[in-house]
N, C-alpha and C positions, 0 to 999 in steps of 0.2 A: 752656458750663461756666463757673461762677463761680469766679474766682481766689481762692486762699487768701491772697493778698497784698494789701496796700493798693493802691488804684487809682493812687496817685501814683508807685508804683514800677514800674508796668507800661508796656510799649511796644506800639504798634500792630503788628498782624500783618504789615503791609507791610514793616516793618524787618527781618523775617527774611531777606529777600532780601540785604540788606547784611551781616547777621551771618554768613550762610552764605558769601557771597562773600569777605569779608575773612578768614574762617577757612581758606578753601581757597587763595586766591591770596595767598601770602606771599612769602617769600624764595626758595622752591623754583622759582618760575617763571623765575628767573634761570639755572638750571642743569639743569632736568629733562630737557632734550633729550638730553644725553649719556648719562644713565642709562638712558633707555628704548630707546636705539638699540644698546645693548651686545648685546642678544639678537636684536632684530627688525630691526635696520638701519633703513632709511627706510620700512619698512612699519609703523613704530612708531605712525604716526598712527591705525592701526586699533586699537592698544592703548588709545589715549586714549578712543576711542569705546566700546570694550568695558568698560573700567574705569568710565567714566561711567555706563553703563547699570546696572552692578552696584551702584554707589553710590546711584543713584535707587531701586533696589529696597530697599536697606538703609535709606535715609531713610524710605521708606514703612513699613518694619518698626518703626523707631524711633517714628514717630508712632502706630502701633498699640499699641506697648508703653506709651507715655506716656499715650495716650488711655484705656487701661484703668486705669492707676494714678492718673491725674489729678494727677500730681506729678512730681518729678524722679527721676533714677536712684537716688538715695540711698534714697528711699522704695520704689522698685521692688525693690531688693535686700533690704530688710527684709521687704517683703511676700512675696517669693518664697522667701527662704532663712533668714529669722529674724534675730534680733539679732546673733548672734555670727558666723555664716558670712556673713551679709549685710554685717556690719561689715568683714570681711576683703576682700570685693569692693569695698567703698566706699573702703578704704585704697588698694587698687590703682587705683581711679579717680582719687584725689587725685594719686598719682605719675604716672599716665598723662597727665593734663593738664599738670602742672607740668614734666615732662621734655620734653614737646613744646614748651612755651613756651621752655624753656631752650635747646633746639636752635635754634629760630628766632632767639632773642636772640643766641646766640654766633655763628651763621653771619652775621648782619647785621653784627656787630662786625668779623668777618673781611673782609667786603666793604668796609666803611668803611676799614679799614686798608690794603687792597690798592689800592683805587681812589681814595681821597680823601687820607687822612693816614697814609702809611707809617711816619712817625716817632712817631705818637701811641700812647701806651701803652694796653693793653687796659683797665686800671682807669679811665683817664680817660674813654674812650668809654662804658664800661659804666655808670659813675657818672651821666653825663649822661642816658643813656637810662632808667636805673632811676628817676631823679627824675621824668621824664616819665610813666613807667608808674605810679608811685605816685600822681601827681596824677590820672591818668585813672581808675585802678581805685578809688581812695578816693572818687571822685565818685559811685560807684554805677553800676548797670547802665544807667540812662538816659544817663549821660554816655558810657559805653563805646559804647552804640548810636549816639549822635551822632557819635562818632569813626569808627565803622564806616561811617556814611553819607558823611562827608567823605573818609574814607580810600578809599572806592570811587570817588566822583565825580572828585575832583581828580587823582589819579594816572592814572585811565583817560583823562580828557580830554587831559592833557598828555603822558603817556608812551606810551600805546598807539600813536598815530600814528607815533611815531619808528621803529617796527619796519618800516614800509613803505618807508623810505628805502633799505633794503638791497636792495629788489626791482630796483633799477637794475642790480645785478650778479647777478641771479638766473640760475640754470641749472636749468630745469625738468626737464631730463633726469635730474637727480639722483633724482627720484621714480620713475623707471622702472628695471627692470620692477616692476610692482605685484604684490602677493601672491607675493613671491619667497621667503618664509620659511614654515616649518612652523607648524602650529597650536600646537605646544609652545613655539616661540620667541615667538609672539605672546602667549601666555598668560604666559610668563615676563616679557615686557616689560610686560604689564598689571599684574603684581605690582609691578614697579618703579615704575609710574605711581601705584600706590595711595598712596604716601607723600605725593603732592601733594594728594590729596583728604582726607588725615587732618586732622581739625579740625572736620568737620561734626558729630562726636560731642558737641561742646559743646551741641548741641541738647538733649542729655540733662539739662543743668543749667539752661539759660535758658528752657525750655518753660513753667514756671509764671509767668514774667515777661511772658508774652504776653497781651494783653487778650482776644483770641479765638483761642486756640491751635488750635482745630479748623479755623479758616479760614486759618491761616498755612501750611498744608502746601503749597499751590500756590506760595506765595512761596519756600518752601524749595527746591522743585523748579526754579523759575525761576532762583533764585540758583545752583543747581548746574549747570543747563543753560548759563547765561551764562558761568560759570567754565570749563566744559568747552569751550565754543566758543572762549573766549579761549586756552586751552591749545592747542587744535587749530590755530588760526590762527597763533599764535606758533611752534608746532612746524613747520608747513608752510613758513613764511617762513625759518626756520632751515635746514630741509632743502634748500631751493633756493639758499640763500646759501653754506652751508658744504658741502664734500665730507665724506664720512664720515671720511676721514683727518684733516681739519682739525678736525672736531667732536670727535673722540676726544682731541684735545690742547687743547681749549678748555674751561676750567673754568666760565665764565659766558657761554654763547653769547648769551643775550638782551642782556646788557650790551654784548657785543662788536658785535652787529649794530646796536644803537641808536647806537653811536659813529659810525656812518656818516653820520648826520644832521649837516649843516653849516649854521650860521647866522652872519650877518655879525658879530654882536657877542659870540658865544659860542665860545670856543676849545675848551673841554673839556665836551662835552655830558654825559659820564658823571658829572660833578660834580652837575649838576642832577638826573639820573636817580636817583642813589643818595640824594641829599638828599630829593627828593620821595617816594621809595619809603618813607621813614620814616613818612609819613602812612598807609601801608598796613600796614607792619610793626608799628607801635605798637598799633593796635587788635587786630591778629592776636595779638600776645603778651598784650595786656591781657585779652581775652576768656578766654583759656586760664588765665591766672593768677587771674582772677576766679572761674572755674569751680572751680579747685583750692581756692581760699580759701573759697568758698561750701561746698564739700564738707567742708572741715576744720571749718567752723562747725557743720555739721549732724551730723558724726560725733563730734567730741570737744568741741563746745560752746565753742570759742574765738572771740572776737570777730574779725571779718574784718580790721579794721585791724591788730590784733596779728599775726595769721597772715600778712597781707600784708607787714608789715615784716620778719618773720622770713624769709619766702620770698625777698624781694628781697635781703636780706643774704646768704642762701645762693647766690642767683644771682650776686651780685658775687664771692663767693669762688670758686665753681666756674668761672665765666667766666675768671677769672685763672689757674686751675689748668690749664684746657684751652688750652695754648699752641700745640700743634702741630695742623696740619690733619688729620693721621692720627688723632689722638685724637677730633677732632670727627666724622670719618667713621666711626670705629668705634662711637661713641655713636649716630650716625645709623643705621647698619646694624642695630645691636641693637634700636633702637626700631622700625625698619621691620618687623622680624620679629615683634615683640610686637604692633604695630598690625595686622599682617596677620591674626593669629589672633584678636585682639579684634574686628576688623571683620567678618571672613568666617566666623568660627566662633562667637564668643560672642554677638554680636547676634542671629543666627538662632536660637541655642539659647535665649536669653532670650525671644525672640519666641514660640517654641513653649511654653516653660515657663510663661510668665505667662498664656498663653491656657488652658493645661490647669489651672493653679492657680486661675484666675478662674472657670472652669466648675465646678470642684470645690467652691469656697467660695461660689459664688453662691447 
């Protein structure tokens, strides 16, 4: 398929691996274990596998949808539902991506305040991060993709091995008995796990920026598979390190288990972990903001730099309004419910609808 965009704005299909990975592995990997064990206990590793399989199917659907439209989701909505109804769906897409970016942004600020700089004000941290986001997003999609590449490689090489230090204190009996929970509990846990995979939908927006989008699907699935394996490994390490009682009272289990690592010249490993994690969080937020601003440009014809500036100002204001953790959790819970219906109901519906529409208009 020949792209509608200038060649110099496109990226190779190979980079979809990193785009998918950085959109899935964000700040959530620091705390997902506690959420998924609320219903399924330490059988929650099954939920990770089940939710991963379902997302693979949804990614396949997204590629079929975009393959028919040969454009992004903005065009898909106009093709399927017309200018006005399609426009309403497109406005929803704008908020969908931007609110997700806001949640990741605000949660990372909270992590920085708790683990690094307890006395630092929210506005100070948010201002620093927003300047970095502006620099990345204003550079265009190729710059964002480059950040996704390095945001995958560097944190993985440096941080992932830190999880294994806690195995010195592992109790593998924690995993037994296996299959000790009902199917309903496993499914409920899988629903909780869904929020960790939310972000792959940005594929709806960056698809036209791929040089060979048809060949990129395998890389999307590889990125998803790699992310799923990472979640599974981290979860299993957490389960054998913490008892269920301990895990229920640990907000950021991954950070807590990484703290076990000891090095001669480093007193506080978590300082390095949280700092390097910014390399992953930054492209994670940037892709979503770029997707939202790109949608704004196509829906209401506003230049991306202008919409980007407005969005970042709103992020700054809202981040400082959300002062309590309970407020962040409520926003997170509300978004999780919306994401569940968008991913598991709307994407399959759109998949069926565009196929029917395509056959009728063919």
